[in-house]
Residue, then its C-alpha position, 0 to 999 in steps of 0.5 A: x332139247x339141247x341146242x348147240x351153237x355152231x360158230x361161223x367158219x373162218x374166211x380162210x377155211x371157206x376159201x379152201x372149201x371153195x377151191x376143193x369144190x372147184x377142183x372136183x367140178x366136172x362141168x368145165x364151165x369155169x375152165x372155159x370161162x378162164x380160157x376165154x378171159x386169158x387172151x384179154x388178160x394177156x393182151x392188157x398186160x402186153x399193152x401195158x408193157x409195150x406202152x411203158x417201153x414206148x414212153x421210155x423210147x419217146x423220152x430218148x427221142x426227145x433227148x436226141x432231138x433237143x441235142x441236135x437242135x441246140x447243137x445246130x443253133x449254136x453253129x447257126x449263131x456263129x454264122x456257119x453254113x447250113x451244111x456245117x449246121x447239119x453235120x454238127x447237129x447230127x454229131x450231137x444227136x449221135x452222142x445222145x443215142x441217134x443211129x442211122x440204122x434205127x432212126x431217121x433225122x431231119x434238120x431244117x434251118x429255118x424250121x418248116x413249121x411252128x412259130x419260128x419258120x421265118x427265124x433264120x437263126x432257128x434250127x429244127x430237128x425231127x427224129x423218127x424211129x419204128x418200134x415193133x409190138x411185142x406183148x401187145x400184138x395180140x390186141x393191136x396187131x403186128x404192124x410196127x409203131x412210129x414214134x417221133x420227136x421234134x425240137x427247135x433251138x435258137x439263140x435269143x436275147x433274154x433279160x437278166x433277171x438278176x438286175x433289180x433296179x435297172x441301169x442308170x448310167x450307160x456309157x456308149x463309147x466303144x473303146x478306151x478307158x474312163x467311159x465312166x469316170x469319177x474324179x476326186x473325193x466325192x461319193x456317187x451313190x447309185x441305187x441302180x447299175x452302171x454299164x459301159x460298151x468299152x471293153x477296156x480294163x479301165x472303162x470304169x475308172x475312179x481317181x482319188x479317194x472317192x467312192x462309187x457304189x452301185x448294184x452291178x457293173x455291166x462291163x464287157x472288159x470284166x473289170x474296173x480300175x481304182x487309182x488312189x485310196x478310193x473304192x468301187x463297191x458293186x453289191x452284185x459284182x461285175x457281169x461281162x454283159x453288153x447293155x444295149x441303147x434302148x433309145x437308138x430308134x428315136x429321131x429328132x422332130x421334123x424341121x419347122x419355123x422358129x418361134x424365137x431366135x437367140x432368146x435371152x431371158x430378162x429378169x423373171x420370165x416365163x416361156x412356152x413350148x416351141x422351136x427356139x433357134x440358136x438357143x436359150x440363155x438365162x444369164x442374170x439373177x432372175x428365174x426363167x420358168x418353162x411351161x410344161x411341154x416340148x422345147x425344140x432347140x434348133x441350134x445352140x444351147x440352153x444355158x444358165x450362167x448367172x445366179x438365177x434359175x431355170x425351173x418348170x411351171x408348177x413342177x410340170x414336165x418338159x422335154x428339151x430336144x437338141x437338134x439343128x437345121x439350116x446349118x446350125x450347130x447342135x447344142x446341149x444343156x449347160x449350168x455353169x453359174x451359181x443358180x439351179x436347174x430344176x427340170x423334170x421330164x414329161x410323164x409318158x411323152x408320146x415320142x420321148x417317154x420319160x426323156x428330159x434331154x434328147x440330143x440328136x444323134x447327128x451331133x459331132x463327137x469329140x472328147x471335149x464336147x458336152x451334151x449336158x454340163x451341170x456345175x451349179x453349186x445350188x443343186x441341180x435336179x434333172x429328173x428323167x432320161x438324159x440322152x446324149x449318145x454322141x457327147x459327154x455328160x458331166x456332173x460337177x460339184x457337191x449337189x445331188x442329182x436326183x429330182x423325182x427319183x428317176x435319173x438315167x444317163x445314156x451318153x458317150x461318156x459320163x464324168x462325175x466330179x463331187x458327190x451325188x445320188x442316183x435313183x430310178x425307182x420312179x422311172x416307170x411312173x414317168x414312162x421312162x425306158x431304162x437300159x436293160x441288161x440282156x444276155x444271148x442264150x441258147x435255148x429250146x424255143x419249141 
């Protein structure tokens, strides 16, 4: 008997046979099933179409709210009235698609909810609209859907991320030229940035054939001045940004009894922290050693005027606080002999973190008065923050002022004669707070 093998039918042919049987079917079962499933299919498709359109509309609403919040915050920062803020916020919303016939817009300053309810400069914008259901009404009903978006804008102070190493020289005088002044042929290599408060075009001034090298110049006036053949080299250019005084809230200690009055060192001498009234003088050839700690100089100066030195015991840190009570005059730190001053700041001082010289803000302020005057030819090393907000700091000579790789000067004026190098890489180790460049930015905060 001959047996013939029948090859399987291709899939397309089987599908065609199934379709022919479906057409010839007279039981209506398949048709009924399809009829029952059709609303579900249409409803699902409708929900998908409507939800997609709602998502697009939600993004449009957020754009409207963002524009209104930013526009209002910009006017609020300019100290405009609330009515002007609302007018401008509404105008900016309209430019981005808002219409009073299809949307509602609520402007609140300060915001009524969120983290900025007490921020008087913040502006809250809430925009709402009603959307009809189209294809999805079979599944969700015909009631309109409410969509809303909220945004809060404010002017905030943000740190300038472009400054890598901090500001090591900040001159606080508000006007006039030569706030930072280099005179002569020396080279001041600042591995950090420099800043002035003065908006004068010559606030940073170089006179002679020397050079100032720094990372950024934060100069509100937008420029600097060179008189002579010298040069000012700013690796990242000039920013018209005002750098604030980070130590403005520090205060001198309370008054107390004098531990020593008009102290004069004789030969090699070691002294302890305390309150020294009418200053400290080392005028001979001996070494005056300061034990680590805080020295309150109640009137008068700390002066090294001979060939000796003022140093710290074991390299430990000290803080010199210049203030005055009982009618005394506030002094400063002076090195005008041939000896050296080697004073590092105390690390992480609870009251004066990383500050080696703090001068009371009550000090008188004239161009001829100095808070710190370093002219020692042997190389003074004063490490940490020098803070004399009402007086001038002068660094004179050919020595390097760097110490423990932390040298930050915040003073009314800064005068530089000769050559020197400034480092701030170890300031964080000492707990010193450096001036930070900051910028006012109009941002969305919520």
